SEMI-14410 format. One record per residue (C-alpha): y, x, z. Coordinates in steps of 0.05 Angstrom, whole numbers, m for minus. Each point is the difference from the previous one (the first is absolute). Last residue first. Example, Ala and Ser with C-alpha at 12.3 -4.5 7.8 and 13.67 -1.06 7.14 Angstrom:
residues 2
+--------+--------+--------+
|      v |      u |      w |
+--------+--------+--------+
|    m21 |    273 |    143 |
|    m69 |    m27 |     13 |
+--------+--------+--------+
END
This chain:
residues 84
+--------+--------+--------+
|      v |      u |      w |
+--------+--------+--------+
|  m2913 |   4416 |   m683 |
|      2 |    m41 |    m65 |
|      0 |    m76 |      4 |
|    m58 |    m48 |      4 |
|    m15 |    m75 |     m7 |
|    m74 |    m14 |     16 |
|    m39 |    m42 |    m51 |
|    m73 |    m18 |     15 |
|    m34 |    m20 |    m63 |
|    m50 |    m53 |    m23 |
|    m71 |    m24 |      7 |
|    m24 |    m37 |     63 |
|    m76 |     m6 |      1 |
|    m41 |    m63 |      6 |
|    m48 |     27 |    m53 |
|     m8 |    m56 |    m52 |
|     62 |    m39 |     19 |
|     47 |     60 |      0 |
|     53 |    m13 |     52 |
|     75 |     m6 |    m15 |
|    m18 |    m23 |    m71 |
|     43 |     25 |    m56 |
|     46 |     58 |     15 |
|     10 |     22 |     71 |
|     56 |     42 |     27 |
|      0 |     18 |     74 |
|     67 |     13 |     32 |
|     40 |     49 |     42 |
|     70 |    m26 |     13 |
|     56 |     50 |      5 |
|     19 |     57 |     47 |
|    m24 |     56 |    m44 |
|    m65 |     34 |     17 |
|      2 |     76 |     m9 |
|    m10 |     43 |    m60 |
|    m16 |     74 |    m13 |
|    m75 |    m18 |     m4 |
|    m25 |     39 |     60 |
|     20 |    m52 |     54 |
|    m13 |    m59 |    m48 |
|    m74 |      6 |    m13 |
|    m22 |    m23 |     69 |
|     47 |    m61 |     m7 |
|    m32 |    m19 |    m65 |
|    m70 |     12 |     24 |
|     10 |    m43 |     62 |
|     27 |    m56 |    m45 |
|    m63 |      4 |    m42 |
|    m44 |      0 |     62 |
|     33 |    m65 |     23 |
|    m18 |    m32 |    m66 |
|    m72 |     21 |     10 |
|     m3 |    m38 |     66 |
|     17 |    m65 |    m36 |
|    m49 |      6 |    m59 |
|      2 |     48 |    m58 |
|     41 |     26 |    m59 |
|     67 |     34 |     11 |
|     41 |     43 |    m47 |
|     54 |     40 |     34 |
|     73 |      1 |    m20 |
|     52 |     45 |     32 |
|     65 |    m33 |    m22 |
|     62 |     27 |    m33 |
|     59 |    m46 |    m14 |
|     16 |    m70 |    m22 |
|     18 |    m55 |     47 |
|    m48 |    m57 |     13 |
|     24 |    m71 |     m2 |
|    m30 |    m54 |     45 |
|    m56 |    m50 |      7 |
|    m47 |     m2 |     59 |
|    m69 |    m31 |     m3 |
|    m48 |    m21 |     57 |
|     43 |    m58 |     26 |
|      3 |    m33 |    m70 |
|     42 |     22 |    m58 |
|     30 |    m53 |    m48 |
|      2 |     23 |    m72 |
|     48 |    m43 |    m40 |
|     17 |     53 |    m50 |
|    m57 |     50 |     m8 |
|     m2 |     64 |     42 |
|     18 |     68 |    m23 |
+--------+--------+--------+
END
């Protein structure tokens, strides 16, 4: 949820997310590490009993987008899925 009066800039999108099942992977690291998390989720899917659902994939960050002391991203990659 976003506070009333929040005005996103060019780097932020605001929208509503529908409920449902998501494959969620925790990510910690720098830019190239984020790509590896996505690779891991999509490598896991073929044997998981799920397939990607045609909806928005998103990254969820709580708190600071980048940790000041390490420079790492810390959040979750969320991929909507449906049963095979």
